[in-house]
mmCIF file of the C-alpha atoms, coordinates in Angstrom:
data_MODEL
# 
_entry.id   MODEL 
# 
loop_
_atom_site.group_PDB 
_atom_site.id 
_atom_site.type_symbol 
_atom_site.label_atom_id 
_atom_site.label_alt_id 
_atom_site.label_comp_id 
_atom_site.label_asym_id 
_atom_site.label_entity_id 
_atom_site.label_seq_id 
_atom_site.pdbx_PDB_ins_code 
_atom_site.Cartn_x 
_atom_site.Cartn_y 
_atom_site.Cartn_z 
_atom_site.occupancy 
_atom_site.B_iso_or_equiv 
_atom_site.pdbx_formal_charge 
_atom_site.auth_seq_id 
_atom_site.auth_comp_id 
_atom_site.auth_asym_id 
_atom_site.auth_atom_id 
_atom_site.pdbx_PDB_model_num 
ATOM 1   C CA . UNK A 1 1   ? 1.871   -1.824  1.486   1.00 0.00 ? 1   UNK A CA 1 
ATOM 2   C CA . UNK A 1 2   ? -1.722  -0.413  2.320   1.00 0.00 ? 2   UNK A CA 1 
ATOM 3   C CA . UNK A 1 3   ? -4.462  -1.098  0.185   1.00 0.00 ? 3   UNK A CA 1 
ATOM 4   C CA . UNK A 1 4   ? -7.992  0.505   -0.089  1.00 0.00 ? 4   UNK A CA 1 
ATOM 5   C CA . UNK A 1 5   ? -10.951 -1.796  -0.869  1.00 0.00 ? 5   UNK A CA 1 
ATOM 6   C CA . UNK A 1 6   ? -14.199 -0.192  -1.978  1.00 0.00 ? 6   UNK A CA 1 
ATOM 7   C CA . UNK A 1 7   ? -16.708 -2.824  -2.200  1.00 0.00 ? 7   UNK A CA 1 
ATOM 8   C CA . UNK A 1 8   ? -20.377 -2.822  -1.104  1.00 0.00 ? 8   UNK A CA 1 
ATOM 9   C CA . UNK A 1 9   ? -21.176 -6.465  -0.806  1.00 0.00 ? 9   UNK A CA 1 
ATOM 10  C CA . UNK A 1 10  ? -19.897 -7.154  2.798   1.00 0.00 ? 10  UNK A CA 1 
ATOM 11  C CA . UNK A 1 11  ? -19.028 -10.787 2.328   1.00 0.00 ? 11  UNK A CA 1 
ATOM 12  C CA . UNK A 1 12  ? -17.054 -10.012 -0.779  1.00 0.00 ? 12  UNK A CA 1 
ATOM 13  C CA . UNK A 1 13  ? -15.158 -7.277  0.923   1.00 0.00 ? 13  UNK A CA 1 
ATOM 14  C CA . UNK A 1 14  ? -14.363 -9.486  4.039   1.00 0.00 ? 14  UNK A CA 1 
ATOM 15  C CA . UNK A 1 15  ? -13.165 -12.167 1.862   1.00 0.00 ? 15  UNK A CA 1 
ATOM 16  C CA . UNK A 1 16  ? -10.971 -9.779  -0.087  1.00 0.00 ? 16  UNK A CA 1 
ATOM 17  C CA . UNK A 1 17  ? -9.697  -8.395  3.194   1.00 0.00 ? 17  UNK A CA 1 
ATOM 18  C CA . UNK A 1 18  ? -8.767  -11.863 4.418   1.00 0.00 ? 18  UNK A CA 1 
ATOM 19  C CA . UNK A 1 19  ? -6.787  -12.628 1.209   1.00 0.00 ? 19  UNK A CA 1 
ATOM 20  C CA . UNK A 1 20  ? -4.869  -9.368  1.567   1.00 0.00 ? 20  UNK A CA 1 
ATOM 21  C CA . UNK A 1 21  ? -4.242  -9.665  5.179   1.00 0.00 ? 21  UNK A CA 1 
ATOM 22  C CA . UNK A 1 22  ? -2.834  -13.168 4.828   1.00 0.00 ? 22  UNK A CA 1 
ATOM 23  C CA . UNK A 1 23  ? -0.640  -12.091 1.889   1.00 0.00 ? 23  UNK A CA 1 
ATOM 24  C CA . UNK A 1 24  ? 1.015   -9.279  4.318   1.00 0.00 ? 24  UNK A CA 1 
ATOM 25  C CA . UNK A 1 25  ? -0.884  -6.209  3.002   1.00 0.00 ? 25  UNK A CA 1 
ATOM 26  C CA . UNK A 1 26  ? -2.479  -3.715  5.432   1.00 0.00 ? 26  UNK A CA 1 
ATOM 27  C CA . UNK A 1 27  ? -6.206  -3.091  4.314   1.00 0.00 ? 27  UNK A CA 1 
ATOM 28  C CA . UNK A 1 28  ? -8.905  -0.510  4.677   1.00 0.00 ? 28  UNK A CA 1 
ATOM 29  C CA . UNK A 1 29  ? -12.516 -1.452  3.530   1.00 0.00 ? 29  UNK A CA 1 
ATOM 30  C CA . UNK A 1 30  ? -15.261 1.160   2.624   1.00 0.00 ? 30  UNK A CA 1 
ATOM 31  C CA . UNK A 1 31  ? -18.768 0.189   1.246   1.00 0.00 ? 31  UNK A CA 1 
ATOM 32  C CA . UNK A 1 32  ? -19.713 3.347   -0.726  1.00 0.00 ? 32  UNK A CA 1 
ATOM 33  C CA . UNK A 1 33  ? -18.286 5.437   -3.562  1.00 0.00 ? 33  UNK A CA 1 
ATOM 34  C CA . UNK A 1 34  ? -18.318 8.983   -1.959  1.00 0.00 ? 34  UNK A CA 1 
ATOM 35  C CA . UNK A 1 35  ? -16.442 7.694   1.253   1.00 0.00 ? 35  UNK A CA 1 
ATOM 36  C CA . UNK A 1 36  ? -14.142 5.764   -1.033  1.00 0.00 ? 36  UNK A CA 1 
ATOM 37  C CA . UNK A 1 37  ? -13.337 8.935   -3.096  1.00 0.00 ? 37  UNK A CA 1 
ATOM 38  C CA . UNK A 1 38  ? -12.703 10.820  0.281   1.00 0.00 ? 38  UNK A CA 1 
ATOM 39  C CA . UNK A 1 39  ? -9.992  8.331   1.330   1.00 0.00 ? 39  UNK A CA 1 
ATOM 40  C CA . UNK A 1 40  ? -8.430  8.030   -1.957  1.00 0.00 ? 40  UNK A CA 1 
ATOM 41  C CA . UNK A 1 41  ? -7.844  12.008  -1.810  1.00 0.00 ? 41  UNK A CA 1 
ATOM 42  C CA . UNK A 1 42  ? -5.861  11.469  1.422   1.00 0.00 ? 42  UNK A CA 1 
ATOM 43  C CA . UNK A 1 43  ? -3.161  9.915   -0.372  1.00 0.00 ? 43  UNK A CA 1 
ATOM 44  C CA . UNK A 1 44  ? -2.386  7.021   2.146   1.00 0.00 ? 44  UNK A CA 1 
ATOM 45  C CA . UNK A 1 45  ? -2.755  4.014   -0.124  1.00 0.00 ? 45  UNK A CA 1 
ATOM 46  C CA . UNK A 1 46  ? -0.661  2.228   -2.748  1.00 0.00 ? 46  UNK A CA 1 
ATOM 47  C CA . UNK A 1 47  ? -3.306  0.675   -4.671  1.00 0.00 ? 47  UNK A CA 1 
ATOM 48  C CA . UNK A 1 48  ? -7.297  0.517   -4.932  1.00 0.00 ? 48  UNK A CA 1 
ATOM 49  C CA . UNK A 1 49  ? -9.772  -2.432  -5.425  1.00 0.00 ? 49  UNK A CA 1 
ATOM 50  C CA . UNK A 1 50  ? -12.710 -0.487  -6.757  1.00 0.00 ? 50  UNK A CA 1 
ATOM 51  C CA . UNK A 1 51  ? -15.959 -2.094  -7.331  1.00 0.00 ? 51  UNK A CA 1 
ATOM 52  C CA . UNK A 1 52  ? -18.173 -0.593  -10.225 1.00 0.00 ? 52  UNK A CA 1 
ATOM 53  C CA . UNK A 1 53  ? -21.643 -1.097  -8.573  1.00 0.00 ? 53  UNK A CA 1 
ATOM 54  C CA . UNK A 1 54  ? -21.602 1.183   -5.450  1.00 0.00 ? 54  UNK A CA 1 
ATOM 55  C CA . UNK A 1 55  ? -24.108 3.170   -3.722  1.00 0.00 ? 55  UNK A CA 1 
ATOM 56  C CA . UNK A 1 56  ? -23.747 7.016   -3.734  1.00 0.00 ? 56  UNK A CA 1 
ATOM 57  C CA . UNK A 1 57  ? -21.244 7.256   -6.413  1.00 0.00 ? 57  UNK A CA 1 
ATOM 58  C CA . UNK A 1 58  ? -20.314 4.219   -8.647  1.00 0.00 ? 58  UNK A CA 1 
ATOM 59  C CA . UNK A 1 59  ? -16.858 3.036   -9.361  1.00 0.00 ? 59  UNK A CA 1 
ATOM 60  C CA . UNK A 1 60  ? -16.910 4.733   -12.918 1.00 0.00 ? 60  UNK A CA 1 
ATOM 61  C CA . UNK A 1 61  ? -17.824 8.102   -11.225 1.00 0.00 ? 61  UNK A CA 1 
ATOM 62  C CA . UNK A 1 62  ? -15.023 7.780   -8.471  1.00 0.00 ? 62  UNK A CA 1 
ATOM 63  C CA . UNK A 1 63  ? -12.460 6.719   -11.308 1.00 0.00 ? 63  UNK A CA 1 
ATOM 64  C CA . UNK A 1 64  ? -13.400 9.617   -13.221 1.00 0.00 ? 64  UNK A CA 1 
ATOM 65  C CA . UNK A 1 65  ? -13.007 12.082  -10.412 1.00 0.00 ? 65  UNK A CA 1 
ATOM 66  C CA . UNK A 1 66  ? -9.505  10.526  -9.196  1.00 0.00 ? 66  UNK A CA 1 
ATOM 67  C CA . UNK A 1 67  ? -8.051  10.800  -12.762 1.00 0.00 ? 67  UNK A CA 1 
ATOM 68  C CA . UNK A 1 68  ? -9.507  14.215  -13.231 1.00 0.00 ? 68  UNK A CA 1 
ATOM 69  C CA . UNK A 1 69  ? -7.958  15.501  -10.100 1.00 0.00 ? 69  UNK A CA 1 
ATOM 70  C CA . UNK A 1 70  ? -4.365  13.937  -11.313 1.00 0.00 ? 70  UNK A CA 1 
ATOM 71  C CA . UNK A 1 71  ? -4.456  11.299  -8.783  1.00 0.00 ? 71  UNK A CA 1 
ATOM 72  C CA . UNK A 1 72  ? -2.179  8.378   -10.244 1.00 0.00 ? 72  UNK A CA 1 
ATOM 73  C CA . UNK A 1 73  ? -2.754  5.726   -7.748  1.00 0.00 ? 73  UNK A CA 1 
ATOM 74  C CA . UNK A 1 74  ? -3.167  2.328   -9.259  1.00 0.00 ? 74  UNK A CA 1 
ATOM 75  C CA . UNK A 1 75  ? -6.844  1.090   -9.572  1.00 0.00 ? 75  UNK A CA 1 
ATOM 76  C CA . UNK A 1 76  ? -8.090  -2.405  -10.371 1.00 0.00 ? 76  UNK A CA 1 
ATOM 77  C CA . UNK A 1 77  ? -11.785 -2.432  -10.950 1.00 0.00 ? 77  UNK A CA 1 
ATOM 78  C CA . UNK A 1 78  ? -13.846 -5.147  -9.550  1.00 0.00 ? 78  UNK A CA 1 
ATOM 79  C CA . UNK A 1 79  ? -17.110 -6.007  -11.093 1.00 0.00 ? 79  UNK A CA 1 
ATOM 80  C CA . UNK A 1 80  ? -19.730 -8.749  -11.634 1.00 0.00 ? 80  UNK A CA 1 
ATOM 81  C CA . UNK A 1 81  ? -20.262 -7.199  -15.258 1.00 0.00 ? 81  UNK A CA 1 
ATOM 82  C CA . UNK A 1 82  ? -18.994 -9.460  -18.185 1.00 0.00 ? 82  UNK A CA 1 
ATOM 83  C CA . UNK A 1 83  ? -19.754 -7.123  -20.986 1.00 0.00 ? 83  UNK A CA 1 
ATOM 84  C CA . UNK A 1 84  ? -16.649 -6.133  -22.940 1.00 0.00 ? 84  UNK A CA 1 
ATOM 85  C CA . UNK A 1 85  ? -17.738 -2.500  -23.379 1.00 0.00 ? 85  UNK A CA 1 
ATOM 86  C CA . UNK A 1 86  ? -17.675 -2.065  -19.560 1.00 0.00 ? 86  UNK A CA 1 
ATOM 87  C CA . UNK A 1 87  ? -14.107 -3.224  -19.523 1.00 0.00 ? 87  UNK A CA 1 
ATOM 88  C CA . UNK A 1 88  ? -13.170 -0.907  -22.149 1.00 0.00 ? 88  UNK A CA 1 
ATOM 89  C CA . UNK A 1 89  ? -15.036 2.069   -20.524 1.00 0.00 ? 89  UNK A CA 1 
ATOM 90  C CA . UNK A 1 90  ? -13.095 1.487   -17.421 1.00 0.00 ? 90  UNK A CA 1 
ATOM 91  C CA . UNK A 1 91  ? -9.755  1.025   -19.136 1.00 0.00 ? 91  UNK A CA 1 
ATOM 92  C CA . UNK A 1 92  ? -10.217 4.314   -21.045 1.00 0.00 ? 92  UNK A CA 1 
ATOM 93  C CA . UNK A 1 93  ? -11.304 6.150   -18.134 1.00 0.00 ? 93  UNK A CA 1 
ATOM 94  C CA . UNK A 1 94  ? -7.894  5.351   -16.489 1.00 0.00 ? 94  UNK A CA 1 
ATOM 95  C CA . UNK A 1 95  ? -8.219  2.049   -14.689 1.00 0.00 ? 95  UNK A CA 1 
ATOM 96  C CA . UNK A 1 96  ? -5.008  0.065   -14.491 1.00 0.00 ? 96  UNK A CA 1 
ATOM 97  C CA . UNK A 1 97  ? -6.601  -3.271  -14.504 1.00 0.00 ? 97  UNK A CA 1 
ATOM 98  C CA . UNK A 1 98  ? -9.943  -5.124  -14.425 1.00 0.00 ? 98  UNK A CA 1 
ATOM 99  C CA . UNK A 1 99  ? -11.201 -8.331  -12.686 1.00 0.00 ? 99  UNK A CA 1 
ATOM 100 C CA . UNK A 1 100 ? -14.576 -9.978  -13.155 1.00 0.00 ? 100 UNK A CA 1 
ATOM 101 C CA . UNK A 1 101 ? -16.078 -11.508 -9.955  1.00 0.00 ? 101 UNK A CA 1 
ATOM 102 C CA . UNK A 1 102 ? -15.789 -14.287 -9.209  1.00 0.00 ? 102 UNK A CA 1 
ATOM 103 C CA . UNK A 1 103 ? -12.042 -14.105 -9.309  1.00 0.00 ? 103 UNK A CA 1 
ATOM 104 C CA . UNK A 1 104 ? -9.143  -16.516 -8.195  1.00 0.00 ? 104 UNK A CA 1 
ATOM 105 C CA . UNK A 1 105 ? -7.420  -15.093 -5.080  1.00 0.00 ? 105 UNK A CA 1 
ATOM 106 C CA . UNK A 1 106 ? -3.917  -16.285 -6.803  1.00 0.00 ? 106 UNK A CA 1 
ATOM 107 C CA . UNK A 1 107 ? -4.965  -13.889 -9.651  1.00 0.00 ? 107 UNK A CA 1 
ATOM 108 C CA . UNK A 1 108 ? -5.991  -11.052 -7.798  1.00 0.00 ? 108 UNK A CA 1 
ATOM 109 C CA . UNK A 1 109 ? -2.541  -11.115 -5.747  1.00 0.00 ? 109 UNK A CA 1 
ATOM 110 C CA . UNK A 1 110 ? -0.566  -11.402 -8.910  1.00 0.00 ? 110 UNK A CA 1 
ATOM 111 C CA . UNK A 1 111 ? -2.388  -8.446  -10.389 1.00 0.00 ? 111 UNK A CA 1 
ATOM 112 C CA . UNK A 1 112 ? -1.737  -6.413  -7.323  1.00 0.00 ? 112 UNK A CA 1 
ATOM 113 C CA . UNK A 1 113 ? 2.045   -7.287  -7.437  1.00 0.00 ? 113 UNK A CA 1 
ATOM 114 C CA . UNK A 1 114 ? 2.098   -6.270  -11.238 1.00 0.00 ? 114 UNK A CA 1 
ATOM 115 C CA . UNK A 1 115 ? 0.901   -2.933  -10.426 1.00 0.00 ? 115 UNK A CA 1 
ATOM 116 C CA . UNK A 1 116 ? 3.068   -2.354  -7.400  1.00 0.00 ? 116 UNK A CA 1 
ATOM 117 C CA . UNK A 1 117 ? 6.121   -3.452  -9.428  1.00 0.00 ? 117 UNK A CA 1 
ATOM 118 C CA . UNK A 1 118 ? 5.327   -0.907  -12.112 1.00 0.00 ? 118 UNK A CA 1 
ATOM 119 C CA . UNK A 1 119 ? 4.837   1.716   -9.528  1.00 0.00 ? 119 UNK A CA 1 
ATOM 120 C CA . UNK A 1 120 ? 8.233   1.153   -7.951  1.00 0.00 ? 120 UNK A CA 1 
ATOM 121 C CA . UNK A 1 121 ? 10.158  -0.369  -10.474 1.00 0.00 ? 121 UNK A CA 1 
ATOM 122 C CA . UNK A 1 122 ? 13.712  0.819   -9.060  1.00 0.00 ? 122 UNK A CA 1 
ATOM 123 C CA . UNK A 1 123 ? 13.467  -0.838  -5.746  1.00 0.00 ? 123 UNK A CA 1 
ATOM 124 C CA . UNK A 1 124 ? 11.226  -3.707  -6.088  1.00 0.00 ? 124 UNK A CA 1 
ATOM 125 C CA . UNK A 1 125 ? 12.037  -7.211  -7.349  1.00 0.00 ? 125 UNK A CA 1 
ATOM 126 C CA . UNK A 1 126 ? 9.958   -10.341 -6.807  1.00 0.00 ? 126 UNK A CA 1 
ATOM 127 C CA . UNK A 1 127 ? 8.446   -9.695  -3.334  1.00 0.00 ? 127 UNK A CA 1 
ATOM 128 C CA . UNK A 1 128 ? 11.656  -7.856  -2.285  1.00 0.00 ? 128 UNK A CA 1 
ATOM 129 C CA . UNK A 1 129 ? 12.162  -4.053  -1.687  1.00 0.00 ? 129 UNK A CA 1 
ATOM 130 C CA . UNK A 1 130 ? 15.767  -2.864  -1.743  1.00 0.00 ? 130 UNK A CA 1 
ATOM 131 C CA . UNK A 1 131 ? 17.012  0.467   -0.589  1.00 0.00 ? 131 UNK A CA 1 
ATOM 132 C CA . UNK A 1 132 ? 20.833  1.177   -0.207  1.00 0.00 ? 132 UNK A CA 1 
ATOM 133 C CA . UNK A 1 133 ? 22.332  -1.831  1.716   1.00 0.00 ? 133 UNK A CA 1 
ATOM 134 C CA . UNK A 1 134 ? 19.068  -3.095  2.695   1.00 0.00 ? 134 UNK A CA 1 
ATOM 135 C CA . UNK A 1 135 ? 16.586  -5.799  1.379   1.00 0.00 ? 135 UNK A CA 1 
ATOM 136 C CA . UNK A 1 136 ? 13.192  -6.305  2.646   1.00 0.00 ? 136 UNK A CA 1 
ATOM 137 C CA . UNK A 1 137 ? 11.727  -9.817  2.098   1.00 0.00 ? 137 UNK A CA 1 
ATOM 138 C CA . UNK A 1 138 ? 7.778   -9.629  1.990   1.00 0.00 ? 138 UNK A CA 1 
ATOM 139 C CA . UNK A 1 139 ? 7.547   -13.359 1.935   1.00 0.00 ? 139 UNK A CA 1 
ATOM 140 C CA . UNK A 1 140 ? 8.865   -13.713 5.506   1.00 0.00 ? 140 UNK A CA 1 
ATOM 141 C CA . UNK A 1 141 ? 8.853   -10.255 7.162   1.00 0.00 ? 141 UNK A CA 1 
ATOM 142 C CA . UNK A 1 142 ? 12.695  -10.180 7.362   1.00 0.00 ? 142 UNK A CA 1 
ATOM 143 C CA . UNK A 1 143 ? 15.164  -7.305  6.770   1.00 0.00 ? 143 UNK A CA 1 
ATOM 144 C CA . UNK A 1 144 ? 18.397  -8.413  5.418   1.00 0.00 ? 144 UNK A CA 1 
ATOM 145 C CA . UNK A 1 145 ? 21.955  -6.666  5.171   1.00 0.00 ? 145 UNK A CA 1 
ATOM 146 C CA . UNK A 1 146 ? 25.524  -7.967  5.054   1.00 0.00 ? 146 UNK A CA 1 
ATOM 147 C CA . UNK A 1 147 ? 24.557  -11.532 4.959   1.00 0.00 ? 147 UNK A CA 1 
ATOM 148 C CA . UNK A 1 148 ? 22.497  -11.034 8.116   1.00 0.00 ? 148 UNK A CA 1 
ATOM 149 C CA . UNK A 1 149 ? 18.850  -10.818 8.711   1.00 0.00 ? 149 UNK A CA 1 
ATOM 150 C CA . UNK A 1 150 ? 16.472  -10.134 11.353  1.00 0.00 ? 150 UNK A CA 1 
ATOM 151 C CA . UNK A 1 151 ? 12.586  -10.733 11.830  1.00 0.00 ? 151 UNK A CA 1 
ATOM 152 C CA . UNK A 1 152 ? 10.433  -7.964  11.824  1.00 0.00 ? 152 UNK A CA 1 
ATOM 153 C CA . UNK A 1 153 ? 7.030   -7.667  13.480  1.00 0.00 ? 153 UNK A CA 1 
ATOM 154 C CA . UNK A 1 154 ? 4.022   -6.462  11.239  1.00 0.00 ? 154 UNK A CA 1 
ATOM 155 C CA . UNK A 1 155 ? 4.313   -2.609  11.909  1.00 0.00 ? 155 UNK A CA 1 
ATOM 156 C CA . UNK A 1 156 ? 8.040   -2.823  11.801  1.00 0.00 ? 156 UNK A CA 1 
ATOM 157 C CA . UNK A 1 157 ? 7.857   -4.219  8.455   1.00 0.00 ? 157 UNK A CA 1 
ATOM 158 C CA . UNK A 1 158 ? 5.098   -1.797  7.290   1.00 0.00 ? 158 UNK A CA 1 
ATOM 159 C CA . UNK A 1 159 ? 7.044   1.300   8.609   1.00 0.00 ? 159 UNK A CA 1 
ATOM 160 C CA . UNK A 1 160 ? 10.429  0.211   6.956   1.00 0.00 ? 160 UNK A CA 1 
ATOM 161 C CA . UNK A 1 161 ? 8.730   -0.556  3.810   1.00 0.00 ? 161 UNK A CA 1 
ATOM 162 C CA . UNK A 1 162 ? 7.152   2.694   3.625   1.00 0.00 ? 162 UNK A CA 1 
ATOM 163 C CA . UNK A 1 163 ? 10.662  4.348   4.456   1.00 0.00 ? 163 UNK A CA 1 
ATOM 164 C CA . UNK A 1 164 ? 12.469  2.208   2.064   1.00 0.00 ? 164 UNK A CA 1 
ATOM 165 C CA . UNK A 1 165 ? 10.107  2.911   -1.168  1.00 0.00 ? 165 UNK A CA 1 
ATOM 166 C CA . UNK A 1 166 ? 10.362  6.584   -0.290  1.00 0.00 ? 166 UNK A CA 1 
ATOM 167 C CA . UNK A 1 167 ? 14.152  6.861   0.474   1.00 0.00 ? 167 UNK A CA 1 
ATOM 168 C CA . UNK A 1 168 ? 15.501  10.270  0.869   1.00 0.00 ? 168 UNK A CA 1 
ATOM 169 C CA . UNK A 1 169 ? 12.070  11.651  1.022   1.00 0.00 ? 169 UNK A CA 1 
ATOM 170 C CA . UNK A 1 170 ? 11.011  13.118  4.429   1.00 0.00 ? 170 UNK A CA 1 
ATOM 171 C CA . UNK A 1 171 ? 7.877   11.657  5.732   1.00 0.00 ? 171 UNK A CA 1 
ATOM 172 C CA . UNK A 1 172 ? 5.978   13.488  8.478   1.00 0.00 ? 172 UNK A CA 1 
ATOM 173 C CA . UNK A 1 173 ? 4.626   11.278  11.525  1.00 0.00 ? 173 UNK A CA 1 
ATOM 174 C CA . UNK A 1 174 ? 1.217   12.112  10.390  1.00 0.00 ? 174 UNK A CA 1 
ATOM 175 C CA . UNK A 1 175 ? 1.861   10.605  6.896   1.00 0.00 ? 175 UNK A CA 1 
ATOM 176 C CA . UNK A 1 176 ? 3.426   7.518   8.776   1.00 0.00 ? 176 UNK A CA 1 
ATOM 177 C CA . UNK A 1 177 ? 0.709   7.146   11.324  1.00 0.00 ? 177 UNK A CA 1 
ATOM 178 C CA . UNK A 1 178 ? -1.855  7.226   8.664   1.00 0.00 ? 178 UNK A CA 1 
ATOM 179 C CA . UNK A 1 179 ? 0.110   5.056   6.294   1.00 0.00 ? 179 UNK A CA 1 
ATOM 180 C CA . UNK A 1 180 ? 0.888   2.355   8.968   1.00 0.00 ? 180 UNK A CA 1 
ATOM 181 C CA . UNK A 1 181 ? -1.847  2.301   11.337  1.00 0.00 ? 181 UNK A CA 1 
ATOM 182 C CA . UNK A 1 182 ? -4.829  3.730   9.184   1.00 0.00 ? 182 UNK A CA 1 
ATOM 183 C CA . UNK A 1 183 ? -6.667  6.978   9.039   1.00 0.00 ? 183 UNK A CA 1 
ATOM 184 C CA . UNK A 1 184 ? -9.103  6.137   11.757  1.00 0.00 ? 184 UNK A CA 1 
ATOM 185 C CA . UNK A 1 185 ? -6.661  4.789   14.436  1.00 0.00 ? 185 UNK A CA 1 
ATOM 186 C CA . UNK A 1 186 ? -4.962  7.669   16.496  1.00 0.00 ? 186 UNK A CA 1 
ATOM 187 C CA . UNK A 1 187 ? -4.158  5.087   19.340  1.00 0.00 ? 187 UNK A CA 1 
ATOM 188 C CA . UNK A 1 188 ? -0.730  4.396   17.743  1.00 0.00 ? 188 UNK A CA 1 
ATOM 189 C CA . UNK A 1 189 ? 0.154   8.073   16.617  1.00 0.00 ? 189 UNK A CA 1 
ATOM 190 C CA . UNK A 1 190 ? 2.812   8.643   19.573  1.00 0.00 ? 190 UNK A CA 1 
ATOM 191 C CA . UNK A 1 191 ? 3.999   4.985   18.683  1.00 0.00 ? 191 UNK A CA 1 
ATOM 192 C CA . UNK A 1 192 ? 5.813   6.003   15.533  1.00 0.00 ? 192 UNK A CA 1 
ATOM 193 C CA . UNK A 1 193 ? 8.776   7.449   17.511  1.00 0.00 ? 193 UNK A CA 1 
ATOM 194 C CA . UNK A 1 194 ? 9.047   3.924   19.371  1.00 0.00 ? 194 UNK A CA 1 
ATOM 195 C CA . UNK A 1 195 ? 8.961   1.799   16.346  1.00 0.00 ? 195 UNK A CA 1 
ATOM 196 C CA . UNK A 1 196 ? 11.478  4.136   14.551  1.00 0.00 ? 196 UNK A CA 1 
ATOM 197 C CA . UNK A 1 197 ? 13.715  3.283   17.740  1.00 0.00 ? 197 UNK A CA 1 
ATOM 198 C CA . UNK A 1 198 ? 13.091  -0.540  17.327  1.00 0.00 ? 198 UNK A CA 1 
ATOM 199 C CA . UNK A 1 199 ? 14.023  -0.394  13.585  1.00 0.00 ? 199 UNK A CA 1 
ATOM 200 C CA . UNK A 1 200 ? 17.012  1.624   14.446  1.00 0.00 ? 200 UNK A CA 1 
ATOM 201 C CA . UNK A 1 201 ? 18.264  -1.215  16.767  1.00 0.00 ? 201 UNK A CA 1 
ATOM 202 C CA . UNK A 1 202 ? 17.604  -3.631  14.266  1.00 0.00 ? 202 UNK A CA 1 
ATOM 203 C CA . UNK A 1 203 ? 19.647  -1.862  11.557  1.00 0.00 ? 203 UNK A CA 1 
ATOM 204 C CA . UNK A 1 204 ? 22.487  -1.322  13.897  1.00 0.00 ? 204 UNK A CA 1 
ATOM 205 C CA . UNK A 1 205 ? 22.333  -5.213  14.495  1.00 0.00 ? 205 UNK A CA 1 
ATOM 206 C CA . UNK A 1 206 ? 22.562  -5.757  10.808  1.00 0.00 ? 206 UNK A CA 1 
ATOM 207 C CA . UNK A 1 207 ? 25.255  -3.257  10.564  1.00 0.00 ? 207 UNK A CA 1 
ATOM 208 C CA . UNK A 1 208 ? 23.617  -1.274  7.834   1.00 0.00 ? 208 UNK A CA 1 
ATOM 209 C CA . UNK A 1 209 ? 25.145  1.950   6.469   1.00 0.00 ? 209 UNK A CA 1 
ATOM 210 C CA . UNK A 1 210 ? 21.710  3.315   5.714   1.00 0.00 ? 210 UNK A CA 1 
ATOM 211 C CA . UNK A 1 211 ? 20.108  5.380   8.733   1.00 0.00 ? 211 UNK A CA 1 
ATOM 212 C CA . UNK A 1 212 ? 16.861  6.587   9.648   1.00 0.00 ? 212 UNK A CA 1 
ATOM 213 C CA . UNK A 1 213 ? 17.308  10.272  10.108  1.00 0.00 ? 213 UNK A CA 1 
ATOM 214 C CA . UNK A 1 214 ? 15.093  12.663  12.398  1.00 0.00 ? 214 UNK A CA 1 
ATOM 215 C CA . UNK A 1 215 ? 14.220  15.824  10.661  1.00 0.00 ? 215 UNK A CA 1 
ATOM 216 C CA . UNK A 1 216 ? 13.229  17.822  13.857  1.00 0.00 ? 216 UNK A CA 1 
ATOM 217 C CA . UNK A 1 217 ? 9.745   18.995  13.900  1.00 0.00 ? 217 UNK A CA 1 
ATOM 218 C CA . UNK A 1 218 ? 8.880   17.530  10.569  1.00 0.00 ? 218 UNK A CA 1 
ATOM 219 C CA . UNK A 1 219 ? 9.323   13.669  10.433  1.00 0.00 ? 219 UNK A CA 1 
ATOM 220 C CA . UNK A 1 220 ? 11.890  11.013  9.306   1.00 0.00 ? 220 UNK A CA 1 
ATOM 221 C CA . UNK A 1 221 ? 13.647  9.832   6.236   1.00 0.00 ? 221 UNK A CA 1 
ATOM 222 C CA . UNK A 1 222 ? 15.848  6.773   5.349   1.00 0.00 ? 222 UNK A CA 1 
ATOM 223 C CA . UNK A 1 223 ? 19.086  7.949   4.135   1.00 0.00 ? 223 UNK A CA 1 
ATOM 224 C CA . UNK A 1 224 ? 22.354  6.377   2.766   1.00 0.00 ? 224 UNK A CA 1 
ATOM 225 C CA . UNK A 1 225 ? 24.608  5.454   -0.008  1.00 0.00 ? 225 UNK A CA 1 
ATOM 226 C CA . UNK A 1 226 ? 23.922  3.080   -2.811  1.00 0.00 ? 226 UNK A CA 1 
# 
């Protein structure tokens, strides 16, 4: 899962990044609303943590434009404001949740998990992603199938998670590269094929009936039978 944090206070942003990274999420951090809106429009994130008090364009402005454009990505507002009307305003504008700073790390992670479960209710269950005969355990980065399991590297985990959540959907190499390695990291673009090969070998070891199919000239998709 890749999360975008838009927070202009660097110490707070760094703290959130550390919490999310430790929990196994891929994280990008931005410090102003205009850039945040640009990145949200790219469609490479599963969830946004959005501060309200931002330079350039405040969080309410970002939220308003995102929802006006029909982008339904889960957004959790972060703010030091404690006034009830601010909370109501944010929720009425389309925010999915609201946290007042300072907040507990455990509560933040629980809110994120709740949003993600609602986004993918059919194949997510208590920290696990399921697709066909495969189960991905987020607590220990293991892929399970047929009473066997195998450990994954961080990038292997992010890649197979993306494929499993979007099973039977063709994902382009550009989409995969942006999702797993980030928009600004082009150094790993050619490694998409390499990591696909790694995953295929591990799925073969597990004797999975699911397959990562190459769509020539387009990208990849995870296909199989439920």
